[in-house]
C-alpha positions as CSV (number, residue, x, y, z in Angstrom):
1,M,91.5,-7.7,-10.8
2,R,91.6,-7.5,-14.6
3,F,89.5,-9.4,-17.1
4,P,91.3,-10.8,-20.1
5,G,90.7,-8.9,-23.3
6,I,89.5,-5.8,-21.6
7,R,91.8,-2.8,-22.0
8,T,91.9,-0.4,-19.2
9,S,91.8,3.3,-19.7
10,R,90.5,6.3,-17.9
11,G,86.9,4.9,-18.3
12,G,88.0,1.4,-17.6
13,P,86.6,0.9,-14.1
14,L,83.2,2.2,-15.2
15,L,83.1,-0.1,-18.2
16,A,84.2,-3.1,-16.2
17,A,81.5,-2.4,-13.6
18,A,78.9,-2.3,-16.3
19,L,80.0,-5.5,-17.8
20,L,80.1,-7.3,-14.5
21,A,76.5,-6.1,-13.8
22,A,75.4,-7.4,-17.1
23,C,77.0,-10.8,-16.6
24,A,75.5,-11.1,-13.1
25,A,72.1,-10.3,-14.5
26,R,72.4,-13.0,-17.2
27,S,73.7,-15.6,-14.7
28,R,71.4,-14.9,-11.8
29,P,69.0,-17.9,-11.4
30,G,65.3,-17.0,-12.0
31,T,66.0,-13.8,-13.8
32,A,64.1,-13.4,-17.1
33,A,64.7,-11.0,-19.9
34,A,62.2,-8.1,-20.3
35,A,59.1,-9.1,-22.4
36,P,58.9,-7.4,-25.7
37,A,56.4,-4.6,-25.8
38,G,53.0,-5.6,-27.3
39,P,51.1,-3.6,-29.9
40,S,50.1,-0.1,-28.8
41,P,46.4,0.9,-28.4
42,A,46.7,2.8,-31.7
43,D,48.0,-0.3,-33.5
44,R,45.3,-2.5,-32.0
45,L,42.7,-0.1,-33.2
46,R,44.2,0.1,-36.8
47,A,44.1,-3.7,-36.9
48,A,40.4,-3.9,-35.9
49,V,38.9,-1.2,-38.1
50,V,38.5,-1.6,-41.8
51,S,36.9,0.3,-44.7
52,V,34.0,-1.3,-46.5
53,R,33.0,0.0,-50.0
54,V,29.5,-1.1,-51.1
55,T,28.2,-0.6,-54.6
56,G,24.5,-1.1,-55.1
57,Q,21.5,-0.4,-57.3
58,E,17.9,0.4,-56.4
59,W,14.8,-0.3,-58.3
60,N,12.7,2.6,-59.6
61,W,9.5,2.3,-57.6
62,K,7.6,4.7,-59.8
63,T,8.6,2.8,-63.0
64,P,8.8,-0.7,-61.4
65,W,10.4,-2.5,-64.4
66,A,13.4,-0.2,-64.4
67,K,16.4,0.4,-62.1
68,Q,18.0,3.6,-60.9
69,S,21.7,4.5,-61.4
70,P,24.2,2.5,-59.3
71,W,25.6,4.1,-56.2
72,T,28.6,3.6,-53.9
73,R,28.9,4.1,-50.2
74,T,31.9,3.8,-47.9
75,L,31.3,2.3,-44.5
76,T,33.4,1.3,-41.5
77,G,33.7,-2.3,-40.6
78,L,34.8,-4.0,-37.3
79,V,36.9,-7.1,-37.4
80,V,35.4,-9.9,-35.3
81,D,36.2,-13.5,-34.6
82,G,35.8,-15.9,-37.5
83,P,37.5,-13.9,-38.9
84,R,34.7,-11.8,-40.3
85,I,33.7,-8.1,-40.5
86,L,30.7,-6.7,-38.7
87,I,28.8,-3.7,-40.0
88,A,25.7,-1.8,-38.8
89,S,24.0,-0.6,-42.0
90,S,21.2,-1.4,-44.5
91,A,23.6,-0.5,-47.3
92,V,24.0,-4.2,-48.2
93,G,20.3,-4.6,-48.9
94,N,20.6,-4.1,-52.7
95,H,24.3,-4.5,-53.1
96,I,26.0,-5.7,-56.3
97,L,29.6,-5.5,-55.1
98,I,31.3,-5.3,-51.7
99,E,35.0,-4.5,-51.4
100,V,37.1,-4.1,-48.2
101,Q,40.3,-2.2,-47.5
102,K,42.6,-2.5,-44.5
103,L,45.3,-0.4,-42.7
104,G,44.6,2.6,-44.9
105,L,45.9,0.9,-48.0
106,E,44.4,1.5,-51.4
107,T,44.2,-2.2,-52.2
108,R,40.6,-3.4,-52.5
109,T,39.7,-7.0,-51.8
110,P,36.3,-8.5,-52.7
111,A,34.0,-9.5,-49.8
112,R,30.7,-11.4,-49.6
113,L,27.7,-11.1,-47.5
114,A,27.5,-14.0,-45.0
115,R,24.6,-12.9,-42.8
116,V,22.3,-9.9,-42.7
117,D,19.4,-8.9,-40.4
118,H,17.8,-5.6,-41.4
119,E,16.0,-5.6,-38.1
120,G,19.3,-4.7,-36.6
121,P,20.4,-3.5,-39.0
122,L,23.5,-5.7,-38.8
123,A,25.5,-7.8,-41.3
124,L,28.6,-10.0,-41.3
125,L,31.0,-10.1,-44.2
126,E,33.5,-12.8,-45.1
127,V,36.7,-12.4,-47.2
128,D,38.0,-15.5,-48.9
129,D,41.5,-14.2,-49.6
130,P,43.5,-15.3,-46.5
131,S,46.2,-12.7,-47.1
132,F,43.6,-10.0,-46.3
133,W,43.5,-11.0,-42.7
134,R,47.2,-10.7,-42.1
135,G,47.8,-7.8,-39.6
136,L,44.2,-7.7,-38.5
137,S,42.7,-8.8,-35.2
138,P,39.5,-8.1,-33.2
139,L,38.9,-5.6,-30.4
140,P,36.8,-6.9,-27.5
141,L,33.1,-6.0,-27.3
142,A,32.1,-4.4,-24.0
143,E,29.5,-6.3,-22.0
144,R,27.9,-3.0,-21.0
145,V,28.0,0.6,-22.3
146,P,29.0,3.6,-20.3
147,L,26.3,5.9,-19.0
148,A,28.5,9.0,-19.2
149,G,32.0,10.1,-20.1
150,E,34.2,10.4,-23.1
151,V,34.5,7.9,-26.0
152,T,36.2,7.9,-29.4
153,V,34.7,7.4,-32.8
154,H,36.9,5.7,-35.4
155,R,36.8,5.3,-39.2
156,W,39.0,5.2,-42.2
157,P,38.5,8.3,-44.4
158,R,39.5,8.4,-48.0
159,A,42.8,10.0,-47.1
160,G,44.1,6.7,-45.8
161,Q,44.8,7.9,-42.3
162,I,42.5,6.6,-39.5
163,E,40.3,9.3,-38.1
164,S,39.6,9.3,-34.4
165,S,37.1,11.8,-33.1
166,P,36.2,12.5,-29.4
167,A,32.5,12.2,-28.4
168,T,30.6,12.4,-25.2
169,V,28.0,9.9,-24.0
170,R,24.6,11.6,-24.0
171,Q,22.3,8.8,-23.0
172,V,21.5,5.1,-23.1
173,R,18.0,4.5,-24.4
174,V,15.8,2.1,-26.4
175,G,15.6,2.9,-30.1
176,R,15.2,1.7,-33.6
177,H,17.8,1.9,-36.3
178,G,17.6,2.2,-40.1
179,V,14.5,0.4,-41.5
180,S,14.2,-1.7,-38.4
181,R,11.0,-1.9,-36.3
182,V,12.7,-3.6,-33.4
183,S,13.5,-1.7,-30.2
184,L,17.1,-2.3,-29.2
185,L,19.6,-0.9,-26.7
186,T,21.0,2.4,-28.2
187,L,23.9,4.6,-27.3
188,D,23.5,8.4,-28.1
189,L,26.6,10.5,-28.3
190,S,27.3,14.2,-28.7
191,S,29.7,14.5,-31.6
192,S,30.9,17.1,-34.1
193,L,32.1,14.4,-36.5
194,E,30.8,15.3,-40.0
195,A,29.1,12.9,-42.4
196,A,28.9,10.3,-39.6
197,G,26.5,7.4,-39.0
198,D,27.8,4.8,-41.4
199,S,28.9,2.1,-39.0
200,E,31.7,4.0,-37.3
201,V,33.4,2.1,-34.4
202,V,32.9,3.7,-30.9
203,V,35.5,2.7,-28.4
204,A,35.8,3.3,-24.6
205,D,38.7,1.9,-22.5
206,G,40.0,-0.2,-25.3
207,K,36.6,-1.9,-25.9
208,V,34.0,-1.4,-28.6
209,V,30.8,0.0,-27.1
210,A,28.7,0.7,-30.2
211,L,28.5,0.8,-34.0
212,T,26.9,4.0,-35.3
213,T,23.8,4.0,-37.5
214,G,22.9,7.6,-38.0
215,K,23.3,11.2,-37.0
216,S,20.8,14.0,-36.4
217,G,22.3,17.4,-35.6
218,D,25.1,16.8,-33.1
219,T,23.6,13.5,-31.8
220,L,25.3,10.4,-33.1
221,S,23.3,7.2,-32.4
222,G,24.5,3.6,-32.5
223,L,23.7,0.0,-31.7
224,A,25.1,-0.7,-28.2
225,S,27.6,-3.5,-27.7
226,P,25.2,-5.9,-25.9
227,V,23.2,-5.9,-29.2
228,L,26.3,-6.6,-31.2
229,R,27.2,-9.4,-28.9
230,Q,23.8,-11.0,-29.1
231,F,23.8,-10.8,-32.9
232,L,27.2,-12.4,-33.2
233,A,26.4,-15.2,-30.7
234,D,23.2,-16.0,-32.6
235,A,25.0,-15.9,-36.0
236,T,27.5,-18.5,-34.9
237,E,25.0,-21.0,-33.7
238,G,24.2,-22.3,-37.2
239,S,20.5,-21.5,-37.2
240,Y,20.1,-17.8,-37.0
241,R,16.9,-16.7,-35.1
242,G,17.1,-12.9,-35.2
243,F,15.5,-10.3,-32.9
244,P,11.9,-10.8,-31.6
245,R,9.2,-8.2,-31.5
246,A,6.1,-7.9,-29.4
247,G,3.8,-6.9,-32.3
248,V,1.5,-4.7,-30.1
249,A,0.6,-1.1,-29.9
250,W,-0.1,0.5,-26.5
251,Q,-1.0,3.6,-24.5
252,D,0.4,4.8,-21.2
253,L,-1.9,5.1,-18.2
254,G,-1.0,8.4,-16.7
255,N,-4.6,9.6,-16.6
256,P,-6.2,8.8,-13.1
257,S,-9.7,8.3,-14.6
258,L,-8.4,5.9,-17.2
259,R,-6.5,4.0,-14.5
260,A,-9.6,3.8,-12.2
261,S,-11.8,2.6,-15.1
262,L,-9.4,-0.3,-15.7
263,G,-9.3,-1.3,-12.0
264,L,-5.7,-0.5,-11.3
265,A,-4.7,-0.1,-7.7
266,P,-3.1,3.1,-6.5
267,G,0.6,3.1,-7.4
268,E,0.2,0.1,-9.8
269,G,1.8,0.6,-13.2
270,G,1.2,-0.9,-16.6
271,V,0.3,-0.1,-20.2
272,R,-3.0,-0.7,-22.0
273,I,-2.8,-2.8,-25.3
274,T,-4.6,-1.0,-28.1
275,R,-3.6,-3.3,-31.0
276,V,-2.3,-6.9,-31.4
277,L,-0.9,-7.8,-34.8
278,P,-1.8,-11.3,-36.1
279,H,1.8,-12.3,-36.8
280,G,3.4,-10.8,-33.7
281,S,4.5,-12.4,-30.4
282,G,1.3,-11.3,-28.6
283,A,-1.1,-12.9,-31.2
284,G,-3.5,-15.4,-29.8
285,V,-2.6,-14.5,-26.2
286,L,-3.0,-10.8,-25.7
287,Q,-6.2,-8.9,-26.4
288,E,-7.0,-5.3,-27.0
289,G,-7.8,-3.7,-23.7
290,D,-5.4,-5.9,-21.7
291,V,-3.1,-4.1,-19.2
292,V,0.4,-5.4,-19.1
293,L,1.6,-5.1,-15.5
294,E,4.8,-7.1,-15.7
295,V,7.1,-8.5,-18.3
296,D,9.3,-11.5,-17.2
297,G,8.7,-10.6,-13.6
298,I,9.7,-6.9,-14.1
299,A,7.1,-4.3,-13.1
300,L,6.2,-1.5,-15.5
301,D,5.3,2.0,-14.5
302,E,2.3,3.9,-15.9
303,T,4.4,5.2,-18.8
304,G,5.7,1.8,-19.9
305,Q,9.1,2.3,-18.3
306,F,10.9,-0.2,-16.1
307,E,14.0,0.0,-13.9
308,H,17.0,-1.6,-15.7
309,P,19.6,-2.8,-13.2
310,V,22.4,-1.1,-15.2
311,Y,20.9,1.7,-17.3
312,G,18.1,3.0,-15.2
313,K,14.7,3.8,-16.7
314,M,14.1,2.0,-20.0
315,S,11.1,1.5,-22.3
316,F,9.5,-1.9,-21.8
317,P,9.8,-3.1,-25.5
318,L,13.5,-3.7,-24.6
319,L,12.3,-6.6,-22.4
320,F,11.2,-8.5,-25.5
321,T,14.6,-8.2,-27.2
322,D,17.4,-7.9,-24.7
323,G,18.9,-11.3,-24.3
324,H,15.8,-13.0,-25.9
325,H,15.4,-14.9,-29.2
326,P,12.4,-16.0,-31.3
327,G,11.1,-19.2,-29.8
328,D,11.7,-18.2,-26.2
329,A,8.7,-18.2,-23.8
330,L,8.1,-14.9,-22.0
331,P,5.7,-14.7,-19.0
332,L,3.5,-11.6,-18.7
333,R,1.4,-10.5,-15.8
334,I,-1.7,-8.8,-17.2
335,L,-5.0,-7.3,-16.0
336,R,-8.0,-8.4,-18.1
337,N,-11.6,-7.4,-17.3
338,G,-10.6,-6.7,-13.7
339,E,-8.9,-10.0,-13.3
340,R,-5.1,-10.4,-12.8
341,R,-3.5,-13.4,-14.5
342,T,-0.2,-14.6,-15.8
343,V,0.1,-15.6,-19.4
344,S,3.0,-16.8,-21.5
345,I,3.8,-15.7,-25.1
346,E,6.2,-17.3,-27.6
347,L,8.5,-14.6,-29.0
348,R,8.5,-14.2,-32.8
349,A,10.6,-12.4,-35.4
350,M,8.3,-10.4,-37.5
351,R,9.5,-10.5,-41.1
352,P,8.7,-7.5,-43.4
353,E,7.1,-9.7,-46.0
354,E,4.5,-10.7,-43.5
355,D,3.1,-7.2,-43.3
356,R,0.2,-6.3,-45.7
357,A,2.3,-3.3,-46.8
358,P,6.0,-4.4,-46.4
359,P,8.0,-1.6,-44.7
360,Y,11.1,-2.5,-46.8
361,I,12.1,-4.8,-49.6
362,F,15.6,-5.8,-50.4
363,G,17.1,-8.1,-53.1
364,R,14.2,-7.9,-55.5
365,G,12.2,-5.3,-57.4
366,P,8.5,-4.3,-57.1
367,E,5.8,-6.7,-58.2
368,Y,3.7,-5.0,-60.9
369,A,1.1,-5.6,-63.7
370,V,0.3,-3.5,-66.7
371,Y,-3.1,-3.6,-68.5
372,G,-4.1,-1.1,-71.1
373,G,-1.3,1.2,-69.9
374,L,-2.6,1.1,-66.3
375,V,0.3,0.3,-64.0
376,F,-0.6,-1.7,-60.8
377,Q,1.7,-2.5,-57.9
378,N,1.5,-3.1,-54.1
379,L,1.7,-0.4,-51.5
380,T,5.0,-0.7,-49.8
381,G,7.4,1.4,-47.7
382,P,9.8,1.8,-50.6
383,Y,7.0,3.1,-52.8
384,L,6.1,5.7,-50.2
385,S,9.8,6.6,-49.8
386,T,9.7,8.0,-53.4
387,W,8.1,11.1,-51.8
388,G,11.3,11.8,-49.8
389,D,10.0,12.9,-46.5
390,W,7.0,10.7,-47.1
391,P,5.2,11.0,-43.7
392,R,4.6,14.6,-44.7
393,R,4.5,14.5,-48.5
394,A,2.8,11.3,-49.5
395,P,-0.9,11.3,-50.4
396,P,-2.9,11.2,-47.1
397,H,-5.1,8.3,-48.2
398,L,-2.0,6.2,-48.8
399,L,-0.6,7.2,-45.4
400,I,-3.9,6.3,-43.7
401,A,-4.0,2.9,-45.4
402,Y,-0.4,2.2,-44.6
403,D,-0.8,3.0,-40.9
404,R,-4.2,1.5,-40.4
405,D,-4.1,-1.6,-42.6
406,G,-0.4,-2.0,-43.7
407,A,0.7,-4.1,-40.7
408,E,-2.3,-6.5,-40.6
409,P,-2.3,-9.1,-43.3
410,S,-5.2,-11.4,-43.8
411,P,-5.8,-14.5,-46.1
412,E,-8.3,-12.4,-48.1
413,H,-6.2,-9.3,-48.3
414,P,-2.5,-10.1,-48.1
415,R,-1.6,-6.9,-49.9
416,I,-2.9,-3.4,-50.8
417,V,-3.0,-3.0,-54.6
418,L,-2.6,0.4,-56.2
419,L,-3.2,1.9,-59.6
420,S,0.2,3.7,-59.3
421,S,0.2,5.5,-62.7
422,V,-1.1,5.4,-66.3
423,L,1.1,5.1,-69.4
424,P,-0.8,7.4,-71.9
425,D,-2.2,5.5,-74.8
426,A,-5.3,5.5,-77.0
427,A,-6.6,2.6,-74.9
428,N,-6.8,4.7,-71.7
429,L,-8.1,8.1,-73.0
430,G,-9.3,10.3,-70.1
431,Y,-7.5,8.4,-67.5
432,Q,-3.9,9.5,-68.1
433,D,-3.7,11.7,-65.0
434,L,-4.9,9.0,-62.5
435,R,-2.4,7.7,-60.0
436,D,-2.0,6.4,-56.4
437,L,-5.5,5.0,-56.2
438,I,-6.2,1.9,-54.0
439,V,-8.0,-0.9,-55.9
440,S,-10.9,-2.7,-54.3
441,A,-12.2,-4.8,-57.2
442,V,-11.8,-5.7,-60.9
443,N,-14.7,-7.0,-62.9
444,G,-16.7,-7.5,-59.7
445,S,-14.0,-9.7,-58.0
446,K,-12.3,-8.4,-54.8
447,V,-8.6,-7.7,-55.2
448,G,-6.4,-8.7,-52.3
449,D,-3.1,-8.9,-54.2
450,L,-1.7,-8.8,-57.7
451,Q,-2.6,-12.4,-58.3
452,D,-6.3,-11.6,-57.7
453,L,-6.0,-8.7,-60.1
454,R,-4.5,-10.8,-62.9
455,R,-7.2,-13.4,-62.5
456,A,-9.9,-10.8,-62.6
457,F,-8.5,-9.1,-65.8
458,A,-8.7,-12.5,-67.5
459,S,-12.5,-12.4,-67.1
460,P,-13.9,-9.1,-68.7
461,R,-17.5,-8.2,-68.0
462,G,-19.5,-7.8,-71.2
463,G,-16.5,-6.8,-73.2
464,F,-15.2,-4.3,-70.7
465,Q,-12.5,-4.2,-68.0
466,V,-14.0,-2.5,-64.9
467,V,-11.6,-1.3,-62.1
468,E,-13.1,0.0,-58.8
469,F,-11.4,1.9,-56.1
470,W,-11.7,2.3,-52.4
471,P,-14.4,4.9,-51.5
472,G,-13.4,8.6,-51.5
473,Q,-10.8,8.3,-54.2
474,G,-11.2,10.2,-57.4
475,P,-13.5,8.6,-60.0
476,G,-14.6,5.6,-58.0
477,R,-14.3,3.3,-61.1
478,I,-12.9,3.3,-64.6
479,V,-13.9,1.2,-67.6
480,L,-11.7,0.1,-70.5
481,D,-12.6,-1.7,-73.7
482,A,-11.3,-5.2,-73.2
483,A,-10.5,-5.7,-76.9
484,E,-8.5,-2.4,-77.0
485,V,-6.6,-3.4,-73.9
486,E,-5.6,-6.6,-75.6
487,A,-4.6,-4.9,-78.8
488,A,-2.6,-2.2,-77.0
489,A,-0.5,-4.6,-75.0
490,A,2.4,-5.1,-77.5
491,R,2.3,-1.4,-78.5
492,I,2.6,-0.2,-74.9
493,R,5.4,-2.6,-74.1
494,A,7.4,-1.4,-77.1
495,V,6.8,2.3,-76.5
496,Y,7.5,2.4,-72.8
497,G,10.1,-0.5,-72.6
498,V,7.9,-2.6,-70.4
499,P,9.1,-6.3,-70.3
500,P,6.6,-8.9,-71.4
501,A,4.6,-10.5,-68.6
502,S,6.4,-13.6,-67.2
């Protein structure tokens, strides 16, 4: 049989057979054409990872009326539903410009900060230009992170080609990130990736398992995907609640004599509370000396560990944050004065400004006051950070005050006020070398914050301004002539560029 229009030749039978097979495939009922191939894993990754360029400027905490030079950091961002961009970094704390780049292109598009929680530290960015989102799509966030095995770490370097580096899961633990004081689920990786830790995207089996936050040696640490999921779910509910914190200090109970003195039974675990912060979740319910035996029905061992159903031994502060929000009620089983009882606490988010010495401040500069060339400001974490490795280099009396009193505000002493430095002038002869002294009173009035200090300086004693310091610090007190302080104000502002008091 011959088909019209088909010329026969030496290859004719083979060609005809091929055409017949094709026709049969097209006409056979129920036969569908092959589906087009979807995007490759590499393409999906390129579409979910972007580059974020943040330009910012910090205040000069030694010269509190001035700012430092602007800086620029390049981070990695993850495309999430919204569409928005998720980053794990504190870089947006004092930002002045945020730009984003996609697919390795040089084009920069302005972005804006939609949500930030430095207790993550996590932030969401939005881009108003709809054309930016073309070609981008999210990767799924894993519900749990791997306990072992290989993962890949992804980022866009300046070269414009996405960089994917292998890493090995080292451990899953409870940790803190950036400036945060909240204990969150953390993924540690062994990685040789250089200059890492700026929100790189960690992927396993096509799902995001972490965003990195820092690197020490060959260990790369990141916020685990359950934390990212919790943040995103909370951020889409309209009223963001944040991450709660217990607000307690504790000691483990590994010593048998200590355990016996508290009345613990053999084999019974728990931790002893040594401090309850007045603005923490435990305030008003827990007391110093209480032994926390269980949290939300989960027993603790004598080192404060509990058995996580997925990740094994974990530190108990995770029980206050994992899947919980401020406002949630959390039952605790405690031992108090030999009596076992169940109490309930309401979880709270502990904001940095609630601390007597705030651990971090973003979005504004230091509060300060200048009288007769004496510069006063509050003790804060950023002020201590001017010493670099401040836990080792800052003055010991400031470290003691920060650790002992910094987290516990009170109505009478909401802040710790310092004489931070002296601007040399004829009004302050003999005092030019004084610095970093904690103020206790001015003109006989106790000083709990800068407002107290300003009120006190408005009432000189017998024509003098008298400043007293906490015991054990340098001169103990200094005295200035009140008239000279007043006369020197304009001169000092002009010479040192200090703005007039607002």
